[in-house]
C-alpha angles and dihedrals in degrees: 000000000000091000089051092052091047093052091046090053094047098040109021095167126224095344123044142045117278119227123213114267091247095051096118089065091062103043094112095048101044096096096054094042099050108031117111114208126220090243090059088057094047091052095048104035096097094043092048093051092048091048089050092052097052095038097051103039129346113239089353106178089189094073117080105215105187104038095109106022091107091059117100102231136335115253090218131015129198109204120194093321116191130176122182126188107194104302095343120093105210092179123019124192095323118178127176142145128226126201139208117262097017139106113227117189120210109205133179146131121283107291094018091129102258096130091043090057092049090051089051092047093053093043097249091121134032121234120235089223139343127052146240121233117200114185089334095311120120106225091213090069105020097042093137092054095043093049090059089060096049129077118196133198107187125216091255127041113260102196138144111242095212097048123087126230093262092045091056091053092045092050093052092043090057091045088055090049096237119176109271091225091061100039096087093045091050092047092051090050093049093046090052092048096050093040097240099116094116091047097049092117095045118112113242093238088063095053122101120244093262093049091050090053091051089050091052089052090049090053090052089056095059111117096023096264121203093218123046115195113193115185107201095323094177100045112132093003125132118244095257094057089039091061091048090055091049088055091052091050092050091051090051091053091049088053089061100255125143106237119197109195129190116192146150092209098095091185087060092051091049094051101041106031129093089188134013130207117194119201134196126187091343096310132104108252102169139002138171143087118321091250091052092051094048090052090061093067124090098237127054098189136017125214118210117200120194100209131202124235095260094046119137108216096201092053091051093047091049090050092053095044091055087064099033116023098189094066126122131193103237102179142346132207134178091272106019144054121200119200126189117216113205125225117275096042098090094113092058096053096082091056090049091052093049090050092050091049093047097047101032091114093053095044118080093239132112094208147313141231136199127207136174123237112283134204089253090063089049090051093048091048089054092048090050093051091048093049090051091051090047090053093050091047090048092053091048091050091050091053092049092047091050091053092047091050091053089053095046095048090068093061097045113119115255121231089255091055090050091050093052092047091053091051091052095055117117119249117255114229116236123230088251119070119218109209114228126149088244091075086076096049127174094043142122126244115203112209135181130187130176088210115043093180096057121114092233091057093049092050092050091050092047094049093049092047091054089060091058093242121148109248120211112189119196126197098221131053094251101114091140091053091048093052092047091053091053089050092054091050097053127351093196095049091048094052093050100035109038116058109139140012140183138212115194115199115183130176107177097145100065128077090255099056116197142169120196138178127210106201121199126188139172116247093208095080120057101225102042096096095054092040094054092047089051091054091048096048091044091053093049091046092053091046096052094038089047090222130111092202093068113102138181109208115205118197131187112223125162114236130200122248132189089224119196122006116267118273122239090255092055090047090053093053090044089059093044090054088061088079118078095229136117139278088012098058116039103152098079093043096048096047092048091050092047089052091050088051092055092048091046090055090053091052090065092074094057090043091051095048091051094048096044090043090229086130090058092049091052092049090058087071128065088288112119124208089245091054090046096054094038092055090042091053092044092053093044092047091052088054089048091053090057093046092048091050091050092048091048091050091051090052090048091052091050090049092051094049095044099039094122095052131080093240122136093246094061093082090068092071090097121077092230094061091044091051094054090044091055090045091056092048089052093049090047088054092051092049096042099049096070088040092060092043089059090044091051089071091067116051123085095211137023094240095047089047094054093044094050092046092049095046094047091051093047092048092047092049090047092049088052090053091049091050089049090050091052092048093050099049100032092094132226129269124213120243121218090263089056099254120132121236128185102207094174091050089051091054092046091050092052091051090049090053089054090052091047091053092051103041123045090205093063092047090052088052091053092047090054090048092053091050087054094045095048093051095065132052087197090059093049092049092049095047092047091051096050101033099035092235128143103224122161131195090217090075114115115255093248096042119136089227119080135288082034120099098225095099091051090049091054092047091054091050091048094048090050092054094043097050093044088053089052089051090052091047093052093046101042118359095047092056090046091053092047089049092053091048092049089046091055090046089049092053090051090051090049091056090053090044090060088066098036110027119194110270114233098172092107090059123102113268094244091048091051092049090051090053093050090048091056095041090054091058094218127176092271094060093041090064093048121112093218127028121184113189122190092324115191130181122183129185128195123233103211097196096054113100096197113081091214092055095040092072114073114189106209093175119030118193096318116188129181141125131212120214122216122277094017139118109231118196119212106193136177145127124282109293094020092125103257097131092042087054092051092050089054090048092054090045092244090129129020119240119242090228138339132063138272119196121184118189087346089298133104095245140358129202091190093090139108121227132190106188125211090245118039113264097196140141103252100204096053123085123234095266093044091051092052091046091051095052092042089058091045089051088057099250118157122253090244092059100039098081096048092045092050090050090050092049092049091051097043092052097039097245096134095115096047103041093112095041123104117252093236089058095051121106117249092257094051090050088055091051089051092049092050090049090055090052091058095043113128093002100271116204092235126036128189116201116187105195094322096178098049108130094009122131119239096264095048090045091056090049091055091047088053092052092049092050091049091049092050092048088050090059101263120139117229131191114187142168126208144168094204 
């Protein structure tokens, strides 16, 4: 336990701050060594602020330097904080001070580094450099103490579905080690503050989105923290709950807490914040009070004119300038004029308003409005300045790169240089060694011949000379004496210089003609004997063939040998391995489990795509379910081929290195056994892929899915081994005719066949056992003796009788067909069956409805008129793109005992129609049923009753959909995601690249196009989801809160795209809380 705690402190993993390996030695001295006193702050406050000013931005008028100098001491200080991920600097030299009793808003574009800073502040992430000081404690050393003073509400709700509101607070109170006597009182206080007193027993999964956010804030208040960090607490929340959260934040400020707020609602920051810090790409770009930041903009007020069709813009501008001279026309649309009034003209605004009121009838305008500068305008101004700076820097970098390229081209190697370099490369020796005399160069070859004029002698000398060896010819047949004399002169020279020698004795003149070679070689070097024999045989070959081009090539290559015969002990274990039981036979078990691991890893992709709904988003294109599963199976099978090849190679290596042993793996030394092993692995893959596709519909997470799949396969294989063990050692009983029958073994065998038919892993295990059994007559004899079987090694490999593999082959084929049928049933037939059941139920409800019709008298008059318009099916609704008629969706609450409370009606007789080329807004509070309606419109779920008609058809796959929560493929980058959906939408290859570039630019994803989706910030994921909805210009687009989590600049880009799509004739249905 102590070791585990130590390792967790030193290496906490992805989340946490690592301590040095020697940290236990300094536990007593940490406080004195890391505490920063107040006096230290007072001495360095001016120098630190000046340093911050010059370090962040030279002469930056956006940073208020003296707003907090009069304060005594900051509660928390961030000093030169930097966090780098690979090559990306998420936070760069960020410094800022936070004070007690204030709300400080941390603003920035998507991906600016706000969430990264909050993670560092709470200790979930370790900074690359810099530090955080909280009440004099360095969080790098005193992380346990600083965490107790911080409350954190993350960007996304981290709640347990099956815990109630009160249980969540009690759990966190116990984790923070609060006094049990004060827990209940603290919980009551928090529940009253967040307005969930009446819902304290409600499970978190039954709470609305706004209530969940309030619960997350309540959790952050456990332990009465001094610093409260709220990461986008109102993102995706309706206005009512947003106002409630604002009230909570204001109360926390009044209680003296330091509240750090990140948000993309700039109105929220303007209302709540005492100070605002604006970040961009990890750096501080602006900071100060809201009033200070507003004063840095050019305009103090903006005048909005709602003009008429015949309005003359120049006349209106001249009329306004006569009253206020410092006015500028900022922008003009078909229905609106926007004028900016510069600072210093406040005294003239009253006169302008009176003139507009007095002459409103004469002027061609419908009305006007006046607003002060907002934080949103400040933010947009900063973004504009930054983009301009980025363009200038980009142009400068391009110029520098162009100059560097011109310099580097001159030193690039020419093709001739590359060719010479390749010719000079050294040769790489092969694993085989060809034996020529030149391998011993420089060396001397001693030769003797009793006939120097003979053809054999000349060919020997020529061959040796071609090897660049030094030839020493002697006149007498005393080669041995010559060598010994050289040995006596110098032992070292002899060993390195004299390796081989030859004596040629020919007698071709006598009646008994003969030609003989005496071959001499040194025993010091390993290859001299074979080399000398090669020279002699080559010379003889050339002599008798009468050709110097003839050669005999001698190669040294190690060969495998079985060595000594197996011992009795090895033979005993070889026989024991014939039985498929543990712990005697591990090969079949281990290989089956490894194959299951490989298949289990592949199942995570299907599980992930189902859980993230990326599969559903893909199916909203031209992609059919058949194509989806076929492409998935094709990809997975290609991976399986590689894994099967790797596993087969590992087995082959094991067989080669253990060929002399009696181990199970030694039978795979032959190619035939390896071929059937690889075939069984392939068949196992084909049968297992549809099996895991069916399984992928079940798990709730990828990790749990893999773990359960692995455990089930291991347990089933182990059960099969246990059954085999029982069958082998249960013994046989004699029948009246004297034959022996193992009844228990027969029962166990039948159960094992059932497991084999259900689980591909068990069938693979049996196939491996049969390969082992067929390879040894000893195994067959032992099994026949113990089990009473009549196996024979003469059976063909694919025989249906064991130990043939035919029955396993058929089982694999049957499993593949069966599980693919289940996949088809779940994807198509199951929904068809449910649809028919619901259709029958609907007809029964309609018969009852004829007697008791739904009462709409309680509806608003306009809503009732809209319903009657749609029910009457007039010409107006016939031309609509979307018609929703009395749509109802009910869900069942399983834990409710009362039948009346068990049915929850999420959508209740909804009626509306959407005309072509329009933008239709579907609004409502959290939990009103907007997302449920969208899911019925895209045919993701079937309505309980009612009717949805899209383009006068029952369904339509030609739509774009931006879901409320991102349905994206995590492991693709932005460009790959856009390319994937462009192909699925049916775009041509020639258009895909240009369209993807346009989408990236329109939605501001230029900086992140090569970044993986899972590493994007929440706002950038929303931009990507919105871009996918507009891909290929679908005639109907559904946008479910598309701007949630987007910064002000990104939000305006999305608005611009929506307006352009509407003007281009597209129909848009959207929801929003903004």
